C-alpha positions, 0 to 999 in steps of 0.5 A: 755069841762069839768075838766078845771078850771081857776087855770089849764087853758091851755096856748096856744103859737102861733107865726110865724115860727122862733119866738121861741115858741117851745123853750119857751114851752119846757123851761117852762115845764122843769122849772116849775112843774105845767106846762105840754107840750101838745103833738100834733098829726101830719101827717108830717114826723119826723125831725132829733132828734124828738121822737114819743110820746115826740115831736109829735104823728106821725100818718098817714093821715088816722089815723088823719082823724079818730080822727077828725071824732070821735071828739077826737081833741080839735083843728086841722088844716092843716099847710104847707100841713100837719095836726096837732091837739090837743087830747082832753084827753091832756087838760082833764088830765091836768085839773084834775091834776091842771096843766097848759097844754102848747099848742105850736100850730098855730093861727088857732088851738089857735082860735079853743081852745078858742072856745072849752075852753073859759078860755084858755090863748092865748099868741102870741110870737113875735121876737124882729125884722123882721131881726132876724126872717128872720135870724133864718129861713135862719140859719136853713139851711133847708129852700128852697126859696119856703118854706121860701116864704110860711112860711113868707106869712103864718106869715102875715096871722097869724099876721093878726089874732093876735088881737084874742090873750090875750097878746103878748110876745117878745122873745128877751131873753129866760129866760125873755120870759119864766118868762113872760109867766109863770107869765101871766099864773098864774095871768091870767092878765098883770102885772102893767107894762104891757107886753113886746109886744103889738098888735102894735108890731104885726102889725109892724112885719107884715109890716116889713115882707111884706117889706122883701118879696118885698126886697128879691123878695120872693113875688109871681111872682118874 
């Protein structure tokens, strides 16, 4: 893909549901002038408070598949029965302006972005603990047992692919997480003291989710 430099590399944030990647992405863009939020296209219905063109481009499945057919998406994936994708024009316009485009996308999409834009920075956001992740999901009040099970099982698959990411950031304190993501994006490498999270943290979270699913009897067949 053209018009994307190391100085304006896309910053990809992926995480299990409930880890807070969207909150980090929004806070980073609001605070820093050289970061812009990539608005994804999706076929899912809008949630209360979401605005078309600001949070997502809410389009029909037919419109989405037309974008795929025309090669207009840098990445796309089906997640929880809905399609999500990143328009290529988002990355090109940001690169021309010397701005870091922040992508809040799933693991499948992140790996596709790496293939399309090798210089992209892939950051995996982790919650401080599996208990906090579970609490964030259940505190939403909108997660039925079937949906909760699906999200946690999806999280396992995402964590299994975490080794493809460049760095890991633990989202315990929002301001600190935003500072860390900002620093990693601008430097393109870890600071001397390292990052707040590691691949081992991702593996520990994976094991914790599997234990949680068994404990809460959310595994298939229970």
